[in-house]
Structure formats: structure tokens, C-alpha cells
C-alpha positions, 0 to 999 in steps of 0.5 A: 712398198705399200703400193706394191704390197696392196695391189695383189691384195686388192686383186685377190679380194676382187677375185674372191668376192661373193658370186651373184645368186642364180635365180632359182628354177622353182620360181619360174616353174610356179609362175608357169603352173596356173597357166597350165592349170588353166589350160587343163581345165579348159580342155577338160571342159571342151572334152565334156561339151563334146562328149555331151554333144555326141551323146545328145546327137547319138541318143536313142530315138523312137519312131512314134505317131503324131497327128498329121491333121486335126481330127474332130472328136468322134471322127474315125481316125484314118491312115492319112490322119497320122504321121511318123516322127522320131523323138527322144522318149522322156519317161513322163511321155507315153506316145504310141509307137509307130509299130502300133499304128494298127491299134489306132487306125479305125478307132474314133478320136476320144477328144479333138485331136490337134495337128502336131500332137503326139498320139497316146493311148487315150487319144482314141476309143473303140466305144460307140458314140451313142450308148444304149440309152441314147438317140441321135437327132439332127437339128437343122439350125438357122443363124440366130438359133445358136451361138456364133462361136463354133460348136465342137463335137462332145460339147454339152448343150441345151435345146430350148423350145421357142414357141410362137408368141401366139401359142404362148398367150392366154385367151385375152391375148396376154402373154404367159410368163412360162419357163421354156422347155429344155432338153440336155444334149451332147454335140456328136457332129457339126455339118458345114453351113449352106449358102444361107448359113443354115447348120445341121447339128447332130446331137445325142439325147436320152432315148426318152427325149428323142422323139420329143426333140425331133418334133420340136426340131421339125417345127423350127422353134428351137434354139441351142444354148452352150453348157459351161465346159467341164474339166472332163469335156 
């Protein structure tokens, strides 16, 4: 009796027992969310980079003038000295636009213009090399009468008189200790040396000193001393 009475109860208990819990769907969703966020961030970043690249490549570029070859100070700028390049203008830069080429050609270089540099309004000048109170004198100089370092137009120099030893002596044959005479000048143009290394240098001096310097230069008893370069040179 007890055997037949308990069997249905055991079966009923087995069928009515607790059901295993179903994993919540929200857990799987939460596990996928960080991956989706990371993917979204990556896509946004990629889109931003692509946008920046597009802007940089499609940005407005302006044709401006660039120095094609070196132009020394005081030299007249020609068409061949300039070329046109397209650049993205920075507010701090003020290069001359290619359309304004005629405002540059025919004027003199206000400083040494280096090849590859952009042309600005201050690169050239229409002022004459000589003022009303100056004269131009040519100096024929031998090696040893000027420094071996190249002279450049616009540089300030001193032209020093170097008289003969016999001329700088008293009647007894003793040399007089005399400070040499000097004249300030500014280099305007430097010629090409000849086969002997002699060099012609054009200098500007005060109008009152032009004749004096020309007389000294004719004797050949001169030397050129380069002055320290000023901030404005």
C-alpha cells in the first residue's frame, strides 16, 4: 500500500518542481553596449579626420610671388627674378599677390632677396641708391686691401688711407705715429674679381668726401674695413 501510494506523489512532486531560471536578456545587452560605444567613437573619429583632411586639401590657396633666384640689395628686380606659388595664407603673412607683379618689377631690392623667399611690400623700394647728399665712387681693390669675407651691398665700411712709409716719416727718417684718415661709406655694388683677384667696389659717400676718396683710390693706398652690422642693415 505504501509503495503504490507514494509513487504518484513522487511523480507529481517531480513535475511540479521549480523551473530553472531563464538568463535575463538585459545582461547580454549590457555586455554588447561597450563594444557598440567603442565602435561609434572610432567611426566619429574617422569621420572627423576625413573631414579635416578634406578641408585642408580643399582650403583656399592664393597665388603669390616668390623669389626665383637671389637678388642682391640695390639690384633692379626683373620678371625672371620672380615666380608664382600657391599657398594657404596665414594672417601673419603679407606676401605680394601674383596679380600685383607689376608693382614689384622695375623696383630695386630693399635688401638681399634670397631664392625661395616670399616677396613682401618691404622687399623692394623705389628710392634711389644715392641721396641728394651722396656721391658714388669706384674702388679698385687688390687682395689684402679688403677682408676675404665677401662684401654685400648695403654694408657699412670704412675706407682707410694707407700712405707709403716714406711719406709718413719726419725729416730724420723716423716714422710718425699718426692715426690714419678714414671715410665712412656704404657698399652699393660689388663687381666680379678679375684673373688677378682685383675687385671693383662701388661705394656711396657724402658729397663732400667724393673727390677726396677718388683721389685716394687713384693712388691705391687704401684699405676697406667692414663695420659691425647694425640691426637695420
